[in-house]
C-alpha positions, 0 to 999 in steps of 0.5 A, a space after each residue: 173325483 170319487 167315484 161314488 154317486 153320494 160321496 163326490 170329494 174333491 181331491 185338494 188340500 184344504 188351504 188348495 180348496 179354499 185358494 180354488 172356491 176364491 178364485 172362483 167365486 171372483 170368476 163368478 163376480 166378474 162374470 156376473 158384472 159382464 151378464 149385467 152389462 149385456 142384459 143392460 144393452 139388449 134392454 136399450 136395445 129393447 132385442 128381447 120382441 124378437 122373440 115374442 116377449 114384450 118385455 126383458 122379465 119375460 125375456 130373461 125367465 123364458 128364453 134366458 131361462 132365469 127364474 123369477 127371483 134371479 130376473 128381477 133382482 139382475 133386470 132393476 140392478 142392469 137397468 140402474 148401472 146403465 144410470 150409475 155405471 159404477 155400478 158394474 164395477 164395483 159387483 165385479 169386485 166384490 164390494 157390493 151384491 146383488 140383493 142388498 142392491 136392489 134394497 139401495 137402487 130405488 134411492 139411487 140419486 145422479 146426487 147421493 149414489 156415490 156417497 150411498 155406495 160407499 156406505 154400503 160396500 162390504 154389508 150384507 143384505 139386513 146391514 143394508 135395510 138398516 142404512 136405508 131405514 136410517 136415511 130414508 125413515 117410513 112412518 110406524 105401521 098401525 098394529 092389529 090383529 088379523 084373523 088368516 082367513 080360510 082357503 077351500 080347496 079349489 074343484 077341478 075335474 082331472 080329465 080337465 087338466 091335460 085337456 086345458 094349456 098350462 098358464 104361466 106361472 105369475 110374476 112376482 113383478 110386473 114384467 117390465 119392473 119399473 124401477 118406482 120406490 116401494 109404496 108403504 106396506 100393506 098386507 099382501 093377503 086380504 085378510 079379515 079386519 080384526 082388532 083385539 077383544 072382537 068377533 070378525 064379522 061375515 058380512 066384512 068377509 073378502 075374497 079367501 086366499 089360500 094361507 101363505 107356505 111356512 117361510 124361513 124366518 128373517 129379521 124384522 124388517 126395519 122402518 126408520 133408524 130405531 123403528 122395526 116392521 114385524 110380521 109373524 102369524 101365531 095360532 088362536 091360543 097364542 092370540 089369546 095369551 096375548 089379549 090375557 096379558 093386555 088384561 093383566 098389565 092394563 095398570 102399566 099399559 093403559 091402553 094394551 100395545 102390544 108392541 110394549 106387552 110383547 118387550 116385556 114378556 121378553 125381558 122376563 123370558 131373557 132373565 130366566 132363561 139367562 139363570 136358566 143357562 148361564 146363572 146370570 141373576 142366581 144368587 152366588 154360592 161358595 165353591 171350592 176353588 180348584 187347581 190352576 191348570 193349562 194345556 201346558 199341564 197336558 204334557 207333564 212327565 210327573 202326571 201319569 195316565 193312572 192318576 189322571 185317570 183317576 182324578 178324572 173320575 173323581 170330579 163332576 163334568 157340571 160347571 159350576 153356576 159361577 164359572 158359567 155365569 163369569 164367563 158368559 159376562 166375560 166372553 159377552 154371550 158370543 163365540 170366542 173362536 177367532 181367525 188367527 189370519 184375520 183376527 174376526 171373530 166368531 158373531 154366533 151367539 145360538 147354540 153355544 157351549 161351554 168349552 175348556 181349552 184343556 179338555 175336561 176328558 184330559 184333566 182340564 180343570 172347571 175355571 175361568 182361565 179354561 173355559 169358554 163358549 164356543 158355538 158348535 162349529 167351533 166346538 166339534 172344530 177344536 174337538 177335531 183338533 184335540 183328538 182327530 177327525 176319525 177318533 171323532 167320527 167313530 164317536 159320532 157313529 157309536 151314538 148315532 148306534 146308540 140311538 138307534 138302538 135305545 127306541 127298539 122295544 126291549 128285548 131287542 137288543 141293547 146299544 153297544 158300550 160308548 166309545 171312552 177318552 183315553 182316562 176313560 170317560 165318555 167323549 164329549 162328541 158321544 154325550 154332547 148337549 146344546 144347553 149349557 143349565 148342562 154342560 158337555 166337556 168339550 175339547 
């Protein structure tokens, strides 16, 4: 370990670092399984009572210093493990995890637990949610648009806060963590009923509650095999746009169904973005064929550095629309990186960039054989492979300096010259862009 406070690095080779991480993770899983066994036995003997705790949940949060979420998951799975001991072994081997088991536990019975646990082995939480939705479908939720209430600020004198004892934080679940099946989905925050086109009535107002803070976006919750529940807080402007869309589509969607309106709007948006970024649906244009060239041409003895520089300077970095369209359709809108050891392909579909197998700055052509899709992380991975980590870091630092200098007022200074490649062109890390409609060369 280095002594720097902001640069705590582990002096291990990449392979040794990965082996160490996998080993520690395996130990953590085994320890978690053992902790669950112990918690199940403490709960069975009710040993929490001697610590002035009325429940296992209170004991876990107050005495064991667990967070509410961690205590809830472990208690729920530990109690299920008393009924189905195979849970502990599956957690120890990594076949199942706590988040996924919390979804499964309410549906486990003596008859189906083996089959359900086998089906959920190796799946993520979202996949397990879809599995449960297929096996135990729920009815659709009625469509509604509601207005969130405005919460008044509590008037508390500063002097009274220090005099009164601090109240214990409310638990997200009942202290005894009942193992009952989840109830029908309802709104957790009291809100005013406001159907589309109507104004909320003041006499129907319910107690004001603080608005829910902005949280990380999660995929819609599955209700059945092909039905999902989507909840989202929107602005008044978006709500007005939704009403206007319903009015414009009354001839096609007579009842103004929100799901149908949203689906048509998303279809139009997706088509627009595919055409803009990947030229999908755009009118094909005739393009001049470019010479076929592969990475092996980089080492050709007949190509001099001066010739490579002149050929690169005379070419445009913009990838033709026909090439972008063909590459997107061939790669299926997904990163093409494949783990050479496991054969697993990267599943990223966001922040895709066009990558040149033979880098554009080294003479790589714009053709379907040399261009493919890569996510931002693997695009940077290829750049480090082709140019070296030190060269890429220098380019990133230069870009950061140039970006900071561009914010200065006129006359205060100039941005330094950008780092270029051996062929004299701007380095890919300097003029990077996440917009495939203006693709950058990526090694």
